[in-house]
C-alpha positions in Angstrom: 115.3 -4.9 -153.8 116.8 -2.5 -156.2 120.6 -2.1 -156.6 120.4 1.3 -155.0 118.5 -0.1 -152.0 120.9 -2.9 -151.6 123.9 -0.6 -151.6 122.2 1.6 -149.0 121.4 -1.4 -146.9 125.0 -2.7 -147.1 126.4 0.8 -146.1 123.9 1.2 -143.3 124.8 -2.2 -141.9 128.6 -1.4 -142.1 128.0 2.0 -140.4 125.9 0.5 -137.6 128.7 -2.0 -137.0 131.3 0.8 -137.0 129.1 2.9 -134.7 128.7 0.0 -132.2 132.4 -0.7 -132.3 133.1 3.0 -131.5 130.6 3.0 -128.7 132.0 -0.2 -127.2 135.6 1.1 -127.4 134.6 4.5 -125.9 132.7 2.7 -123.2 135.9 0.8 -122.3 137.9 4.0 -122.1 135.1 5.7 -120.0 135.0 2.7 -117.6 138.8 2.6 -117.2 138.7 6.3 -116.1 135.5 6.3 -114.1 134.4 2.8 -113.1 131.9 0.4 -114.4 128.7 1.5 -116.1 126.0 -0.6 -114.3 123.0 -0.6 -116.6 122.1 -0.2 -120.3 120.0 2.8 -119.3 123.0 4.5 -117.6 125.0 3.8 -120.7 122.3 5.2 -123.0 122.2 8.3 -120.9 126.0 8.7 -121.2 125.9 8.2 -125.0 123.2 10.8 -125.3 124.5 13.4 -122.8 128.1 12.9 -121.6 130.9 14.9 -123.3 133.1 11.9 -123.6 130.6 10.4 -126.1 129.7 13.6 -127.8 132.2 13.2 -130.7 130.4 10.0 -131.8 127.2 11.9 -132.3 128.5 13.3 -135.6 128.3 9.7 -137.0 125.0 9.0 -135.3 123.5 12.1 -137.0 124.7 11.0 -140.5 123.3 7.4 -139.9 120.0 9.0 -139.0 120.1 11.1 -142.2 120.7 8.0 -144.2 117.8 6.3 -142.5 115.5 9.3 -143.3 116.7 9.2 -146.9 115.9 5.5 -147.1 112.4 5.9 -145.6 111.6 8.6 -148.1 113.2 6.9 -151.0 110.4 7.8 -153.4 110.8 11.5 -152.9 114.6 11.6 -152.6 117.4 12.0 -155.1 120.7 10.3 -155.7 122.4 13.7 -155.1 120.9 13.7 -151.5 122.3 10.3 -150.9 125.6 11.2 -152.5 125.8 14.2 -150.1 125.3 12.0 -147.1 127.9 9.5 -148.3 130.4 12.3 -149.0 129.8 13.6 -145.4 130.5 10.2 -144.1 133.6 9.8 -146.2 134.8 13.2 -145.0 134.1 12.3 -141.4 136.1 9.0 -141.4 139.0 9.8 -143.7 142.4 10.2 -142.0 142.6 13.9 -143.0 139.1 14.7 -141.8 138.5 18.2 -140.6 136.1 17.5 -137.7 138.4 18.5 -134.8 136.2 16.8 -132.2 135.8 13.5 -134.2 138.9 12.8 -136.2 141.7 12.5 -133.6 139.5 10.3 -131.3 138.2 8.2 -134.2 141.7 7.5 -135.5 143.0 6.7 -132.0 140.4 4.0 -131.8 140.9 2.8 -135.4 144.6 2.4 -134.7 144.2 0.8 -131.2 140.9 -1.1 -131.1 140.8 -4.1 -133.5 137.0 -4.2 -133.7 137.0 -0.5 -134.8 139.8 -1.2 -137.3 137.8 -4.0 -138.9 134.6 -2.0 -139.0 136.3 1.1 -140.4 137.8 -0.9 -143.3 134.4 -2.4 -144.1 132.7 1.1 -144.0 135.5 2.8 -145.9 135.3 0.4 -148.8 131.6 1.2 -149.2 131.9 5.0 -148.7 134.9 5.2 -151.0 132.8 3.7 -153.9 133.9 0.1 -153.4 137.4 0.9 -154.4 139.8 -2.0 -153.9 143.3 -2.4 -152.4 144.6 1.2 -152.4 141.7 2.7 -150.5 141.6 -0.1 -148.0 145.3 0.3 -147.2 145.2 4.1 -147.1 142.3 4.0 -144.7 144.5 2.7 -141.9 146.6 5.8 -141.7 146.8 8.0 -138.7 145.9 11.7 -139.0 149.6 12.5 -139.4 149.7 10.2 -142.4 151.8 7.4 -140.8 150.6 3.9 -141.3 148.4 2.4 -138.5 149.8 -0.5 -136.5 
């Protein structure tokens, strides 16, 4: 496995972990408001179609783009991958400009431990593997205050 493929595989794994943590946390919020989701099929239908899960689809789409890039690795460029990674970085940074995604995302980063851990892992990879400073700045709420 090439260095590039290994980095993409690590990032993909971290993003899938983050995506799952987001879905699980959003499911808990949904069930608190509306009652238990009975089956996996019902949950899948909600993830695909319900407005309360719609905000997560921005991340789902970027993960799908990364998968497409990896499948077509021979005919793709580093610039294409860089564009996907930049879009992911923009999506999960505290000052992100996706009005549907950013506030809900940071609410979960600040209040759901599994999301917090998964965010830090993903941020370290999308931020170029930067150490300390990036990891600590990644736990800031949209208003810039440190996460608790």
